N, CA, C and O atoms as a DFTB+ gen file, in Angstrom:
252 C
 N C O
     1  1      18.968     146.330    -162.767
     2  2      19.415     145.469    -163.900
     3  2      20.200     146.266    -164.769
     4  3      19.880     147.397    -165.138
     5  1      21.387     145.572    -165.141
     6  2      22.324     146.274    -166.097
     7  2      21.946     145.895    -167.477
     8  3      21.685     144.740    -167.813
     9  1      21.929     147.068    -168.368
    10  2      21.576     146.923    -169.658
    11  2      22.852     146.632    -170.588
    12  3      23.884     147.301    -170.534
    13  1      22.642     145.546    -171.447
    14  2      23.827     145.234    -172.372
    15  2      23.887     146.337    -173.452
    16  3      22.955     146.468    -174.245
    17  1      24.893     147.069    -173.483
    18  2      24.936     148.207    -174.582
    19  2      24.900     147.737    -175.968
    20  3      24.492     148.490    -176.853
    21  1      25.332     146.447    -176.244
    22  2      25.246     145.929    -177.484
    23  2      23.837     145.552    -177.882
    24  3      23.429     145.816    -179.013
    25  1      23.127     144.978    -177.038
    26  2      21.690     144.647    -177.183
    27  2      20.914     146.012    -177.186
    28  3      19.908     146.122    -177.887
    29  1      21.333     146.982    -176.469
    30  2      20.600     148.249    -176.466
    31  2      20.617     148.952    -177.933
    32  3      19.628     149.508    -178.412
    33  1      21.877     148.849    -178.578
    34  2      22.212     149.541    -179.820
    35  2      21.352     148.633    -180.970
    36  3      20.837     149.180    -181.946
    37  1      21.269     147.207    -180.728
    38  2      20.408     146.578    -181.652
    39  2      19.149     147.017    -181.727
    40  3      18.633     147.123    -182.840
    41  1      18.472     147.331    -180.632
    42  2      17.160     147.759    -180.459
    43  2      16.900     149.274    -180.984
    44  3      15.784     149.702    -181.278
    45  1      18.044     149.979    -181.051
    46  2      17.913     151.248    -181.592
    47  2      18.490     151.476    -183.065
    48  3      18.803     152.570    -183.535
    49  1      18.567     150.302    -183.672
    50  2      18.925     150.160    -185.000
    51  2      18.078     150.987    -185.858
    52  3      16.864     150.785    -185.868
    53  1      18.675     152.022    -186.675
    54  2      17.805     152.930    -187.595
    55  2      17.636     154.262    -186.970
    56  3      17.105     155.169    -187.611
    57  1      18.079     154.445    -185.688
    58  2      17.831     155.750    -185.131
    59  2      18.582     156.801    -185.866
    60  3      19.709     156.635    -186.331
    61  1      17.841     157.958    -185.944
    62  2      18.458     159.227    -186.521
    63  2      18.830     160.172    -185.345
    64  3      17.981     160.497    -184.515
    65  1      20.014     160.573    -185.296
    66  2      20.397     161.487    -184.157
    67  2      20.557     162.892    -184.801
    68  3      20.841     163.025    -185.992
    69  1      20.345     164.001    -183.894
    70  2      19.832     163.839    -182.502
    71  2      18.451     163.215    -182.467
    72  3      17.714     163.299    -183.449
    73  1      18.076     162.579    -181.335
    74  2      16.823     161.982    -181.255
    75  2      16.345     162.328    -179.859
    76  3      17.176     162.548    -178.979
    77  1      15.048     162.386    -179.616
    78  2      14.448     162.552    -178.333
    79  2      14.227     161.291    -177.740
    80  3      14.219     160.269    -178.426
    81  1      14.024     161.279    -176.358
    82  2      13.845     160.163    -175.570
    83  2      12.592     159.344    -176.121
    84  3      12.633     158.122    -176.259
    85  1      11.493     160.108    -176.418
    86  2      10.386     159.450    -176.956
    87  2      10.454     158.726    -178.270
    88  3       9.816     157.718    -178.574
    89  1      11.381     159.432    -179.055
    90  2      11.624     158.724    -180.376
    91  2      12.381     157.472    -180.227
    92  3      12.154     156.492    -180.936
    93  1      13.314     157.500    -179.273
    94  2      14.199     156.267    -178.922
    95  2      13.300     155.099    -178.404
    96  3      13.427     153.945    -178.815
    97  1      12.384     155.484    -177.473
    98  2      11.572     154.422    -176.935
    99  2      10.635     153.846    -177.955
   100  3      10.464     152.629    -178.018
   101  1      10.038     154.664    -178.735
   102  2       9.195     154.171    -179.773
   103  2       9.966     153.221    -180.808
   104  3       9.494     152.143    -181.168
   105  1      11.199     153.721    -181.253
   106  2      11.926     152.961    -182.135
   107  2      12.264     151.504    -181.438
   108  3      12.102     150.458    -182.066
   109  1      12.720     151.532    -180.162
   110  2      13.053     150.344    -179.486
   111  2      11.837     149.401    -179.507
   112  3      12.001     148.207    -179.755
   113  1      10.605     149.922    -179.248
   114  2       9.523     149.084    -179.209
   115  2       9.206     148.479    -180.552
   116  3       8.839     147.311    -180.676
   117  1       9.355     149.284    -181.512
   118  2       9.179     148.663    -182.922
   119  2      10.203     147.530    -183.142
   120  3       9.889     146.504    -183.745
   121  1      11.412     147.735    -182.648
   122  2      12.566     146.880    -182.934
   123  2      12.517     145.564    -181.887
   124  3      13.404     144.711    -181.884
   125  1      11.442     145.532    -181.074
   126  2      11.318     144.302    -180.338
   127  2      12.086     144.304    -178.932
   128  3      12.444     143.268    -178.372
   129  1      12.293     145.575    -178.438
   130  2      13.038     145.507    -177.130
   131  2      12.248     144.926    -175.986
   132  3      11.018     144.966    -175.977
   133  1      12.984     144.370    -174.994
   134  2      12.343     143.764    -173.892
   135  2      12.032     144.869    -172.923
   136  3      12.424     146.024    -173.087
   137  1      11.292     144.451    -171.884
   138  2      10.617     145.347    -170.976
   139  2      11.806     146.097    -170.116
   140  3      11.693     147.271    -169.763
   141  1      12.895     145.330    -169.834
   142  2      14.090     145.847    -169.096
   143  2      14.741     147.096    -169.903
   144  3      15.100     148.151    -169.380
   145  1      14.815     146.797    -171.158
   146  2      15.487     147.938    -172.006
   147  2      14.428     149.097    -172.216
   148  3      14.869     150.245    -172.269
   149  1      13.188     148.907    -172.327
   150  2      12.326     149.978    -172.552
   151  2      12.316     150.677    -171.232
   152  3      12.351     151.907    -171.273
   153  1      12.275     150.098    -170.090
   154  2      12.188     150.725    -168.811
   155  2      13.531     151.657    -168.687
   156  3      13.447     152.797    -168.229
   157  1      14.684     151.140    -169.094
   158  2      15.915     151.933    -168.867
   159  2      15.879     153.164    -169.910
   160  3      16.374     154.252    -169.617
   161  1      15.312     152.934    -171.036
   162  2      15.230     154.202    -171.983
   163  2      14.199     155.150    -171.312
   164  3      14.466     156.351    -171.294
   165  1      13.188     154.761    -170.827
   166  2      12.148     155.687    -170.247
   167  2      12.745     156.349    -169.062
   168  3      12.283     157.449    -168.758
   169  1      13.690     155.853    -168.358
   170  2      14.225     156.371    -166.974
   171  2      15.438     157.263    -167.233
   172  3      15.969     157.901    -166.323
   173  1      15.882     157.292    -168.559
   174  2      17.013     158.254    -168.813
   175  2      16.759     159.541    -168.391
   176  3      15.621     160.010    -168.429
   177  1      17.927     160.288    -167.903
   178  2      17.868     161.685    -167.704
   179  2      18.179     162.286    -169.061
   180  3      19.010     161.803    -169.830
   181  1      17.454     163.377    -169.309
   182  2      17.552     164.217    -170.435
   183  2      16.377     163.899    -171.450
   184  3      15.633     162.931    -171.296
   185  1      16.275     164.793    -172.494
   186  2      15.134     164.649    -173.415
   187  2      15.786     164.344    -174.866
   188  3      15.200     163.638    -175.686
   189  1      16.900     164.867    -175.085
   190  2      17.497     164.673    -176.375
   191  2      18.917     164.104    -176.351
   192  3      19.700     164.412    -175.452
   193  1      19.245     163.270    -177.348
   194  2      20.574     162.610    -177.301
   195  2      21.173     162.656    -178.703
   196  3      20.529     162.457    -179.733
   197  1      22.423     162.928    -178.637
   198  2      23.272     163.237    -180.035
   199  2      23.724     162.022    -180.565
   200  3      24.130     162.054    -181.727
   201  1      23.742     160.890    -179.922
   202  2      24.248     159.722    -180.589
   203  2      24.153     158.539    -179.716
   204  3      23.716     158.659    -178.571
   205  1      24.588     157.253    -180.252
   206  2      24.524     156.052    -179.500
   207  2      25.253     156.132    -178.150
   208  3      24.795     155.577    -177.151
   209  1      26.435     156.859    -178.137
   210  2      27.154     156.732    -176.910
   211  2      26.435     157.613    -175.786
   212  3      26.529     157.278    -174.605
   213  1      25.785     158.635    -176.137
   214  2      24.933     159.358    -175.182
   215  2      23.777     158.565    -174.681
   216  3      23.406     158.731    -173.519
   217  1      23.205     157.752    -175.432
   218  2      22.072     156.872    -175.032
   219  2      22.580     155.817    -174.129
   220  3      21.938     155.551    -173.113
   221  1      23.695     155.183    -174.414
   222  2      24.173     154.147    -173.618
   223  2      24.620     154.652    -172.362
   224  3      24.391     153.943    -171.383
   225  1      25.251     155.809    -172.183
   226  2      25.661     156.398    -170.989
   227  2      24.487     156.650    -170.208
   228  3      24.418     156.162    -169.080
   229  1      23.413     157.458    -170.736
   230  2      22.242     157.640    -170.085
   231  2      21.453     156.424    -169.511
   232  3      20.928     156.483    -168.400
   233  1      21.389     155.353    -170.282
   234  2      20.613     154.259    -169.912
   235  2      21.314     153.510    -168.664
   236  3      20.672     153.026    -167.732
   237  1      22.674     153.484    -168.771
   238  2      23.400     152.796    -167.689
   239  2      23.641     153.602    -166.574
   240  3      24.134     153.070    -165.579
   241  1      23.347     154.936    -166.569
   242  2      23.561     155.893    -165.492
   243  2      22.217     156.511    -164.925
   244  3      22.088     157.711    -164.680
   245  1      21.331     155.652    -164.764
   246  2      19.993     156.098    -164.426
   247  2      19.725     155.954    -162.930
   248  3      18.572     155.903    -162.502
   249  1      20.800     155.888    -162.133
   250  2      20.551     156.063    -160.624
   251  2      19.769     155.004    -160.081
   252  3      19.483     154.999    -158.884
């Protein structure tokens, strides 16, 4: 499933970077992310992300 980058960023509203994967998943859960978005975040390669572009790239490039 392809993750919509705009929707992804909506679910990460309020994120402070750099952020860990766990912090981003927790924030997305609080912001009402759906299961597909949460799954994509959990499957990202890497543990820390410097900004929204890093997260979008990692979430869409999860093999």
